[in-house]
DOZA-273914 format. One record per atom (N, C-alpha, C, CB): y, z, x; residue number from 1. Coordinates in steps of 0.2 Angstrom, whole numbers. Atoms other than C-alpha are relative to their C-alpha. Glycine has a CB too. Example, Ala and Ser with C-alpha at 12.3 -4.5 7.8 and 13.67 -1.06 7.14 Angstrom:
+-------+-------+-------+-----+
:    c2 :    c3 :    c1 : pos :
+-------+-------+-------+-----+
:    -6 :     0 :     4 :   1 :
:   -22 :    39 :    62 :   1 :
:     6 :     0 :     4 :   1 :
:     0 :     6 :    -5 :   1 :
:    -6 :    -1 :    -4 :   2 :
:    -5 :    36 :    68 :   2 :
:     5 :     3 :    -4 :   2 :
:     2 :    -7 :     2 :   2 :
+-------+-------+-------+-----+
***
This chain:
+-------+-------+-------+-----+
:    c2 :    c3 :    c1 : pos :
+-------+-------+-------+-----+
:    -6 :     0 :     4 :   1 :
:     0 :     0 :     0 :   1 :
:     6 :     0 :     4 :   1 :
:     0 :     6 :    -5 :   1 :
:    -6 :     0 :    -4 :   2 :
:    12 :     4 :    14 :   2 :
:     1 :    -6 :     4 :   2 :
:    -1 :     6 :     5 :   2 :
:     0 :     6 :    -3 :   3 :
:     8 :   -12 :    22 :   3 :
:     4 :    -5 :    -4 :   3 :
:    -7 :    -3 :     2 :   3 :
:    -4 :     5 :     5 :   4 :
:    14 :   -22 :     7 :   4 :
:     7 :     2 :    -1 :   4 :
:    -4 :     1 :    -7 :   4 :
:    -7 :    -2 :     1 :   5 :
:    30 :   -11 :     5 :   5 :
:     3 :    -2 :     6 :   5 :
:     0 :     7 :    -1 :   5 :
:    -4 :     2 :    -6 :   6 :
:    34 :   -14 :    23 :   6 :
:     1 :    -7 :     1 :   6 :
:    -5 :     3 :     6 :   6 :
:    -1 :     8 :    -1 :   7 :
:    31 :   -33 :    22 :   7 :
:     6 :    -2 :    -5 :   7 :
:    -6 :    -3 :    -2 :   7 :
:    -5 :     2 :     5 :   8 :
:    42 :   -33 :     6 :   8 :
:     7 :     2 :     2 :   8 :
:    -1 :     3 :    -7 :   8 :
:    -6 :    -3 :    -3 :   9 :
:    56 :   -23 :    15 :   9 :
:     2 :    -3 :     7 :   9 :
:     0 :     7 :     0 :   9 :
:    -2 :     2 :    -7 :  10 :
:    56 :   -33 :    31 :  10 :
:     6 :    -5 :     0 :  10 :
:    -6 :    -4 :     3 :  10 :
:    -6 :     4 :    -1 :  11 :
:    71 :   -43 :    37 :  11 :
:    -2 :    -7 :    -2 :  11 :
:     3 :     0 :     7 :  11 :
:     1 :     7 :     1 :  12 :
:    62 :   -60 :    35 :  12 :
:    -1 :     0 :    -8 :  12 :
:    -7 :    -1 :     3 :  12 :
:     0 :     0 :     8 :  13 :
:    58 :   -56 :    16 :  13 :
:     6 :     0 :    -3 :  13 :
:    -5 :     5 :    -2 :  13 :
:    -7 :    -2 :     4 :  14 :
:    75 :   -49 :    11 :  14 :
:     4 :    -6 :     2 :  14 :
:     3 :     6 :     3 :  14 :
:    -4 :     5 :    -1 :  15 :
:    84 :   -63 :    20 :  15 :
:    -2 :    -7 :    -3 :  15 :
:     1 :    -1 :     8 :  15 :
:     2 :     6 :     3 :  16 :
:    73 :   -76 :    13 :  16 :
:     2 :     0 :    -8 :  16 :
:    -8 :    -1 :     0 :  16 :
:    -3 :     0 :     7 :  17 :
:    77 :   -70 :    -5 :  17 :
:     7 :    -2 :     0 :  17 :
:    -2 :     7 :    -3 :  17 :
:    -7 :     2 :     0 :  18 :
:    95 :   -71 :    -1 :  18 :
:     1 :    -8 :     1 :  18 :
:     4 :     4 :     6 :  18 :
:    -1 :     7 :    -2 :  19 :
:    93 :   -89 :     6 :  19 :
:    -2 :    -4 :    -7 :  19 :
:    -4 :    -2 :     6 :  19 :
:     2 :     4 :     6 :  20 :
:    83 :   -94 :   -10 :  20 :
:     6 :     1 :    -6 :  20 :
:    -6 :     4 :    -3 :  20 :
:    -5 :    -1 :     5 :  21 :
:    97 :   -87 :   -21 :  21 :
:     6 :    -4 :     1 :  21 :
:     3 :     8 :     0 :  21 :
:    -5 :     4 :    -2 :  22 :
:   110 :   -96 :   -11 :  22 :
:    -2 :    -8 :    -1 :  22 :
:     2 :     1 :     7 :  22 :
:     2 :     7 :     1 :  23 :
:   100 :  -112 :   -12 :  23 :
:     0 :    -2 :    -7 :  23 :
:    -7 :    -1 :     3 :  23 :
:     0 :     2 :     7 :  24 :
:    98 :  -111 :   -31 :  24 :
:     7 :     0 :    -2 :  24 :
:    -3 :     6 :    -4 :  24 :
:    -7 :     1 :     2 :  25 :
:   117 :  -109 :   -32 :  25 :
:     2 :    -7 :     2 :  25 :
:     4 :     6 :     3 :  25 :
:    -2 :     6 :    -2 :  26 :
:   119 :  -124 :   -22 :  26 :
:    -3 :    -6 :    -4 :  26 :
:    -3 :    -2 :     8 :  26 :
:     3 :     5 :     4 :  27 :
:   107 :  -134 :   -32 :  27 :
:     3 :     0 :    -7 :  27 :
:    -8 :     2 :    -1 :  27 :
:    -2 :     0 :     7 :  28 :
:   113 :  -129 :   -50 :  28 :
:     8 :    -1 :     0 :  28 :
:    -2 :     6 :    -3 :  28 :
:    -7 :     1 :     0 :  29 :
:   132 :  -128 :   -46 :  29 :
:     3 :    -5 :     5 :  29 :
:     3 :     7 :     1 :  29 :
:    -2 :     5 :    -4 :  30 :
:   133 :  -141 :   -33 :  30 :
:     3 :    -6 :    -4 :  30 :
:    -6 :    -3 :     4 :  30 :
:    -3 :     6 :     4 :  31 :
:   136 :  -155 :   -46 :  31 :
:     7 :     1 :    -2 :  31 :
:    -4 :    -2 :    -6 :  31 :
:    -7 :    -1 :     2 :  32 :
:   153 :  -147 :   -50 :  32 :
:     4 :    -2 :     6 :  32 :
:     1 :     8 :    -1 :  32 :
:    -4 :     3 :    -6 :  33 :
:   159 :  -153 :   -32 :  33 :
:    -2 :    -7 :     0 :  33 :
:    -2 :     4 :     6 :  33 :
:     2 :     7 :    -1 :  34 :
:   160 :  -171 :   -29 :  34 :
:    -5 :    -2 :     5 :  34 :
:     7 :    -4 :     1 :  34 :
:     5 :     1 :    -5 :  35 :
:   151 :  -171 :   -13 :  35 :
:    -7 :     2 :    -1 :  35 :
:     3 :     4 :     6 :  35 :
:     7 :    -2 :     1 :  36 :
:   136 :  -163 :   -20 :  36 :
:    -3 :    -2 :    -7 :  36 :
:     0 :     8 :     0 :  36 :
:     2 :     3 :     7 :  37 :
:   134 :  -173 :   -36 :  37 :
:    -7 :    -2 :     0 :  37 :
:     5 :    -5 :    -2 :  37 :
:     7 :     3 :     0 :  38 :
:   118 :  -182 :   -31 :  38 :
:    -5 :     6 :     3 :  38 :
:     0 :    -6 :     5 :  38 :
:     6 :    -5 :    -2 :  39 :
:   101 :  -173 :   -27 :  39 :
:    -1 :     0 :     7 :  39 :
:    -6 :    -2 :    -4 :  39 :
:     2 :     0 :    -8 :  40 :
:   100 :  -179 :    -9 :  40 :
:     5 :     4 :     4 :  40 :
:     1 :    -7 :     2 :  40 :
:    -4 :    -5 :    -4 :  41 :
:   116 :  -170 :    -3 :  41 :
:    -2 :     7 :    -1 :  41 :
:     7 :    -1 :    -2 :  41 :
:     2 :    -7 :     2 :  42 :
:   110 :  -154 :   -12 :  42 :
:    -6 :     2 :     4 :  42 :
:    -1 :     1 :    -7 :  42 :
:     6 :    -1 :    -4 :  43 :
:    93 :  -156 :    -4 :  43 :
:     1 :     1 :     7 :  43 :
:    -5 :    -5 :    -1 :  43 :
:    -2 :    -1 :    -7 :  44 :
:   101 :  -158 :    13 :  44 :
:     3 :     7 :     1 :  44 :
:     5 :    -5 :     2 :  44 :
:    -3 :    -7 :     0 :  45 :
:   111 :  -142 :    10 :  45 :
:    -5 :     5 :     0 :  45 :
:     5 :     1 :    -5 :  45 :
:     6 :    -5 :     1 :  46 :
:    95 :  -132 :     5 :  46 :
:    -4 :     0 :     6 :  46 :
:    -4 :    -2 :    -6 :  46 :
:     4 :     1 :    -6 :  47 :
:    86 :  -139 :    20 :  47 :
:     4 :     3 :     6 :  47 :
:    -2 :    -7 :     2 :  47 :
:    -4 :    -3 :    -6 :  48 :
:   100 :  -134 :    32 :  48 :
:     0 :     8 :    -1 :  48 :
:     7 :    -3 :     0 :  48 :
:     1 :    -7 :     1 :  49 :
:   100 :  -117 :    24 :  49 :
:    -6 :     3 :     3 :  49 :
:     1 :     2 :    -7 :  49 :
:     6 :    -2 :    -2 :  50 :
:    82 :  -115 :    27 :  50 :
:    -1 :     0 :     8 :  50 :
:    -6 :    -4 :    -3 :  50 :
:     1 :     1 :    -7 :  51 :
:    83 :  -121 :    45 :  51 :
:     4 :     5 :     4 :  51 :
:     3 :    -7 :     2 :  51 :
:    -4 :    -5 :    -3 :  52 :
:    97 :  -109 :    49 :  52 :
:    -3 :     7 :    -1 :  52 :
:     7 :     0 :    -3 :  52 :
:     3 :    -6 :     1 :  53 :
:    88 :   -95 :    41 :  53 :
:    -6 :     1 :     5 :  53 :
:    -3 :     0 :    -7 :  53 :
:     6 :    -1 :    -4 :  54 :
:    72 :   -98 :    51 :  54 :
:     2 :     1 :     7 :  54 :
:    -4 :    -6 :    -1 :  54 :
:    -2 :     0 :    -7 :  55 :
:    81 :  -101 :    68 :  55 :
:     3 :     7 :     1 :  55 :
:     5 :    -6 :     1 :  55 :
:    -3 :    -7 :    -1 :  56 :
:    91 :   -85 :    66 :  56 :
:    -5 :     5 :     0 :  56 :
:     6 :     1 :    -5 :  56 :
:     5 :    -5 :     0 :  57 :
:    76 :   -75 :    62 :  57 :
:    -4 :     0 :     6 :  57 :
:    -4 :     0 :    -6 :  57 :
:     3 :     1 :    -7 :  58 :
:    67 :   -82 :    77 :  58 :
:     4 :     3 :     6 :  58 :
:    -2 :    -7 :     1 :  58 :
:    -4 :    -3 :    -5 :  59 :
:    81 :   -78 :    88 :  59 :
:     1 :     7 :     0 :  59 :
:     7 :    -3 :     0 :  59 :
:     0 :    -8 :     0 :  60 :
:    83 :   -60 :    82 :  60 :
:    -7 :     3 :     2 :  60 :
:     2 :     2 :    -7 :  60 :
:     7 :    -3 :    -2 :  61 :
:    64 :   -57 :    84 :  61 :
:    -1 :    -1 :     8 :  61 :
:    -5 :    -4 :    -3 :  61 :
:     0 :     1 :    -7 :  62 :
:    65 :   -64 :   102 :  62 :
:     4 :     5 :     3 :  62 :
:     2 :    -7 :     2 :  62 :
:    -5 :    -5 :    -3 :  63 :
:    80 :   -53 :   106 :  63 :
:    -3 :     7 :    -1 :  63 :
:     7 :     0 :    -3 :  63 :
:     3 :    -7 :     1 :  64 :
:    71 :   -38 :    99 :  64 :
:    -6 :     1 :     4 :  64 :
:    -3 :     1 :    -8 :  64 :
:     6 :     0 :    -5 :  65 :
:    55 :   -42 :   109 :  65 :
:     2 :     1 :     7 :  65 :
:    -4 :    -6 :    -1 :  65 :
:    -3 :     0 :    -7 :  66 :
:    65 :   -44 :   125 :  66 :
:     3 :     7 :     1 :  66 :
:     5 :    -5 :     1 :  66 :
:    -3 :    -7 :    -1 :  67 :
:    74 :   -27 :   122 :  67 :
:    -6 :     5 :     0 :  67 :
:     5 :     1 :    -6 :  67 :
:     6 :    -5 :     0 :  68 :
:    57 :   -18 :   118 :  68 :
:    -3 :    -1 :     7 :  68 :
:    -4 :    -2 :    -5 :  68 :
:     3 :     0 :    -6 :  69 :
:    50 :   -25 :   134 :  69 :
:     4 :     3 :     6 :  69 :
:    -1 :    -8 :     2 :  69 :
:    -5 :    -4 :    -4 :  70 :
:    65 :   -19 :   144 :  70 :
:    -1 :     7 :     0 :  70 :
:     7 :    -2 :     0 :  70 :
:     0 :    -7 :     1 :  71 :
:    63 :    -2 :   137 :  71 :
:    -7 :     3 :     3 :  71 :
:     0 :     2 :    -7 :  71 :
:     7 :    -2 :    -2 :  72 :
:    44 :    -2 :   141 :  72 :
:    -1 :     0 :     8 :  72 :
:    -5 :    -4 :    -3 :  72 :
:     1 :     0 :    -7 :  73 :
:    46 :    -6 :   159 :  73 :
:     5 :     4 :     4 :  73 :
:     2 :    -7 :     3 :  73 :
+-------+-------+-------+-----+
***
């Protein structure tokens, strides 16, 4: 049970939920802006959001691992 709660409260999960909410806002309210009227620009925005989310989480994990290795040595 604690493993499930720990996974749900992790940075990856919480930030993914935020990115999904932001992507839904782009998708449904995007047509209100001229530049995002078509489905292709909105899809591109969603993909960029996912790419930035993944890259930033990977960088943060790498920095955390490096900091932990310095503390151990």
